[in-house]
C-alpha positions in Angstrom: -54.1 17.1 -27.5 -52.0 16.1 -24.6 -48.3 15.3 -24.2 -48.6 11.7 -22.9 -48.4 10.0 -26.3 -45.8 12.3 -27.8 -42.4 10.8 -28.7 -39.4 11.7 -26.5 -36.5 13.3 -28.3 -34.2 10.7 -26.7 -31.1 11.5 -28.7 -31.2 15.2 -27.9 -29.1 14.3 -24.9 -27.0 11.1 -25.1 -25.9 9.9 -21.7 -24.8 13.1 -20.0 -23.7 14.9 -23.2 -25.9 17.4 -25.1 -25.7 16.4 -28.7 -28.4 18.0 -30.7 -31.5 16.5 -32.3 -31.8 12.9 -33.2 -29.2 11.7 -35.8 -30.2 12.6 -39.3 -29.2 10.6 -42.4 -27.6 13.6 -44.1 -24.1 12.3 -44.8 -24.4 13.3 -48.4 -25.0 16.9 -47.5 -21.6 18.7 -47.7 -20.9 21.7 -45.4 -17.9 24.0 -45.6 -16.5 25.5 -42.4 -14.0 28.3 -42.7 -11.9 29.6 -39.8 -8.2 30.3 -39.4 -8.2 28.6 -36.0 -7.3 25.0 -36.1 -9.3 24.4 -32.8 -12.4 25.9 -34.3 -12.1 23.7 -37.5 -11.5 20.6 -35.4 -14.5 21.4 -33.2 -16.8 22.0 -36.2 -15.8 18.6 -37.7 -16.5 16.9 -34.4 -19.8 18.6 -33.9 -21.1 18.1 -37.5 -19.6 14.9 -38.7 -22.4 12.6 -37.5 -24.9 14.5 -39.7 -23.0 16.0 -42.6 -20.0 15.6 -44.8 -17.7 18.4 -43.5 -14.8 20.1 -45.4 -12.8 22.9 -43.9 -10.7 25.9 -45.1 -8.3 28.1 -43.1 -9.1 31.4 -44.9 -11.5 32.9 -47.4 -9.3 32.3 -50.4 -9.0 28.6 -49.8 -12.7 28.5 -49.2 -13.5 30.3 -52.4 -11.4 27.8 -54.4 -13.3 24.9 -52.8 -16.7 26.5 -53.5 -15.8 27.2 -57.1 -14.7 23.6 -57.8 -17.0 21.6 -55.6 -20.7 21.7 -56.6 -21.7 19.5 -53.6 -21.1 22.2 -51.0 -24.6 23.2 -49.8 -23.9 25.5 -46.9 -21.0 27.6 -45.6 -20.0 28.6 -42.0 -17.4 31.3 -42.0 -15.5 33.4 -39.5 -14.9 37.1 -40.4 -11.4 37.9 -39.2 -9.0 35.7 -41.3 -5.8 36.3 -43.2 -5.3 36.3 -47.0 -9.1 36.8 -47.7 -11.4 37.6 -44.8 -15.0 36.5 -44.4 -16.5 39.8 -45.8 -14.7 39.3 -49.1 -15.7 35.7 -49.2 -19.4 36.6 -48.8 -19.1 39.3 -51.5 -17.5 36.8 -53.9 -20.2 34.2 -53.4 -23.0 36.7 -53.8 -21.4 38.1 -57.0 -20.9 34.7 -58.6 -22.4 34.1 -62.1 -23.3 30.6 -61.0 -26.8 30.8 -59.3 -26.1 27.7 -57.2 -23.1 29.3 -55.7 -24.7 32.7 -55.5 -27.6 31.3 -53.4 -25.5 29.3 -51.0 -26.6 29.8 -47.3 -23.7 31.6 -45.5 -23.7 31.5 -41.7 -21.3 33.9 -40.1 -19.7 32.8 -36.8 -19.0 36.0 -34.9 -18.5 37.4 -31.4 -20.9 39.7 -29.7 -18.3 42.5 -29.6 -18.1 42.6 -33.4 -21.2 44.7 -33.9 -20.1 46.7 -37.0 -18.6 43.6 -38.6 -21.9 41.7 -38.1 -23.9 44.5 -39.7 -21.5 44.7 -42.6 -21.7 40.9 -43.2 -25.5 41.1 -43.4 -25.2 44.0 -45.8 -22.9 41.9 -48.0 -25.4 39.0 -48.0 -24.8 36.8 -45.0 -27.8 34.5 -44.4 -27.6 34.4 -40.6 -25.3 35.0 -37.6 -24.1 32.5 -35.0 -22.7 33.9 -31.8 -19.4 32.8 -30.2 -18.8 30.8 -28.2 -20.8 28.3 -30.3 -21.9 24.9 -29.1 -22.6 21.6 -31.0 -26.3 22.5 -31.0 -25.6 26.0 -32.4 -24.0 24.5 -35.5 -26.3 21.5 -36.1 -29.6 23.5 -35.4 -28.5 26.3 -37.7 -27.5 24.0 -40.5 -30.7 22.1 -40.3 -32.7 25.4 -40.3 -31.0 26.7 -43.5 -30.7 23.5 -45.5 -33.7 23.0 -47.7 -34.4 19.3 -47.2 -38.2 18.9 -47.0 -38.0 15.2 -46.8 -36.0 15.3 -43.5 -37.7 15.6 -40.2 -36.3 18.5 -38.2 -37.1 16.9 -34.8 -40.2 18.8 -33.8 -43.2 17.3 -32.1 -46.2 16.6 -34.4 -48.5 19.5 -35.1 -52.2 18.8 -34.7 -54.3 21.3 -36.6 -57.1 22.8 -34.4 -59.5 25.5 -35.4 -60.1 26.4 -31.8 -56.5 27.1 -30.9 -54.9 30.4 -32.0 -51.6 30.4 -33.7 -48.8 32.6 -32.3 -49.0 36.1 -33.9 -45.2 36.3 -34.5 -42.2 34.1 -35.2 -42.4 30.9 -33.2 -38.9 31.2 -31.7 -38.5 34.0 -29.2 -35.4 32.9 -27.4 -33.9 36.3 -27.3 -36.9 38.4 -26.4 -37.8 40.0 -23.1 -40.6 39.5 -20.6 -42.8 42.1 -22.3 -43.1 39.8 -25.4 -44.0 36.8 -23.2 -46.7 38.9 -21.4 -48.2 40.0 -24.7 -48.4 36.4 -25.9 -49.8 35.2 -22.6 -52.5 38.0 -22.6 -53.7 36.9 -26.1 -53.7 33.2 -25.3 -55.2 33.5 -21.8 -58.1 35.6 -23.1 -58.8 33.2 -25.9 -58.9 30.2 -23.5 -61.1 32.1 -21.0 -63.7 32.8 -23.7 -63.8 29.2 -24.8 -63.3 27.5 -21.4 -60.2 25.6 -22.6 -57.5 24.4 -20.3 -54.2 26.3 -20.3 -50.9 25.4 -18.8 -47.6 27.2 -18.3 -44.2 25.7 -17.7 -41.3 27.8 -16.4 -37.7 26.6 -16.8 -34.7 28.3 -15.3 -31.0 27.6 -15.9 -29.8 27.5 -12.3 -26.2 27.8 -13.4 -26.7 31.1 -15.2 -25.3 33.3 -12.5 -22.3 31.2 -11.8 -21.5 31.0 -15.5 -22.0 34.7 -15.9 -19.6 35.7 -13.1 -17.2 32.7 -13.6 -16.9 32.6 -17.3 -18.5 35.7 -18.7 -21.8 36.9 -20.2 -21.2 35.3 -23.6 -20.8 31.8 -22.1 -23.9 32.2 -19.9 -26.0 33.4 -22.8 -24.8 30.6 -25.0 -25.7 28.0 -22.4 -29.1 29.5 -21.9 -29.6 29.6 -25.7 -29.0 25.9 -25.9 -31.5 25.2 -23.2 -34.1 27.3 -25.1 -33.5 25.4 -28.4 -34.0 22.1 -26.6 -37.3 23.4 -25.2 -38.4 24.4 -28.7 -37.7 20.9 -29.9 -39.9 19.4 -27.2 -43.1 21.4 -27.7 -45.8 21.2 -30.3 -45.8 23.7 -33.2 -48.8 25.6 -31.8 -47.2 26.1 -28.4 -44.9 29.0 -27.6 -41.6 29.4 -25.7 -40.3 32.8 -24.7 -37.5 34.1 -22.6 -39.4 35.5 -19.7 -36.5 36.3 -17.3 -32.8 36.9 -17.4 -32.2 33.2 -16.8 -35.5 31.5 -17.5 -37.9 30.5 -20.3 -41.7 30.1 -20.1 -43.7 27.8 -22.2 -47.4 28.5 -23.1 -49.1 25.1 -23.7 -52.3 25.7 -25.6 -55.4 23.5 -24.7 -53.2 21.5 -22.2 -54.4 20.2 -18.9 -52.5 19.7 -15.6 -51.7 16.0 -16.3 -50.3 16.8 -19.8 -48.2 19.7 -18.5 -46.7 17.5 -15.7 -45.7 14.8 -18.2 -43.8 17.3 -20.2 -42.3 19.1 -17.2 -41.0 15.8 -15.7 -39.5 14.9 -19.1 -37.7 18.2 -19.3 -36.4 17.9 -15.7 -35.0 14.4 -16.3 -33.3 15.3 -19.6 -31.9 18.7 -18.7 -30.5 18.2 -15.2 -27.0 16.8 -15.5 -26.8 17.4 -19.2 -23.5 18.8 -20.6 -23.3 21.4 -23.4 -20.4 20.8 -25.7 -18.3 23.8 -26.8 -14.9 23.8 -28.6 -12.4 22.5 -26.1 -14.7 22.2 -23.1 -18.2 21.1 -22.0 -20.5 22.6 -19.3 -22.7 20.7 -17.0 -26.1 22.3 -16.3 -28.9 22.1 -13.8 -32.4 23.5 -14.1 -35.5 24.2 -12.1 -38.9 23.4 -13.7 -42.3 24.6 -12.4 -45.8 23.9 -13.7 -48.5 26.6 -13.4 -52.2 26.2 -14.2 -54.1 29.5 -14.5 -57.5 29.4 -12.9 -60.2 30.2 -15.5 -62.8 30.9 -12.8 -60.6 33.5 -11.1 -58.3 35.0 -13.8 -55.2 36.9 -12.9 -53.2 39.4 -15.0 -50.4 38.0 -17.1 -47.9 39.9 -15.1 -49.2 38.4 -11.8 -49.1 34.9 -13.4 -45.4 35.4 -14.4 -44.4 36.7 -11.0 -46.1 33.7 -9.3 -44.5 31.2 -11.8 -41.0 32.6 -11.3 -41.6 32.4 -7.5 -42.3 28.7 -7.9 -38.9 28.3 -9.5 -37.3 30.0 -6.5 -39.1 27.6 -4.2 -38.0 24.6 -6.1 -34.4 25.8 -6.2 -34.3 26.4 -2.4 -35.9 23.0 -1.7 -33.1 21.3 -3.7 -30.3 23.2 -2.0 
């Protein structure tokens, strides 16, 4: 299977604004967003309104009243630090409800990286998942789509073609927060399989060129959030059997199973066009990004170690960056 005939996720970026996956017809799905910050509530409505029916609350007590009286609420985003009733008490109330529909509501906690103890406590109380601050439009829409059980709705992934001769990833598909060791492990397994069967294998490396400037100009949380959004976009653009891993502080590497050079370049050029100049939307601001993209085709007749392949692939990114600037 090659990438030439696969559909472009054209609405993932609209103009120069990063928006999320193609618009879904989910207006009847009601989401509750809870935060004592008026700006955060406004941002959530703006980010989610094209896909969901959004209601908001300024504290846990108001949110609990809405949940108790509105059976159409299907998912809850909540902050933790709020007056009157905080997010921890809200989670406990929901999980202790006698109504199974309320008790089973997905609860996504929006929290900062410095709130380590609060995050652990929220998970112990029954939070479904965590979303890091600062959150972007994609952070909210992708998380909502992931946790809403709507089997009839496409989640924007490229079609999976079942092949008996292609191995499936041994762990969870998304590895956006892993380290190079995980990528090297995946590459070793995949490379060995392709060598034995004589199948073509392609790698694509994508680096967020703005990572360092964001890190030192705005802080680690902003840089990591921008990189996370790039990673999620990459996940949406690959087939289910392919793998994307964080392989460097500011880069992701894609392992494209049974893909030749032509197919890899089609996808790489698509990524380059769509990512360069895109803007990631956050509450109150947006960030323009630029990326470097490199294609690497391991030689089956002269195999190299996974570590050597990664070093050479990242070196190609450096060359592309220097050539542009």
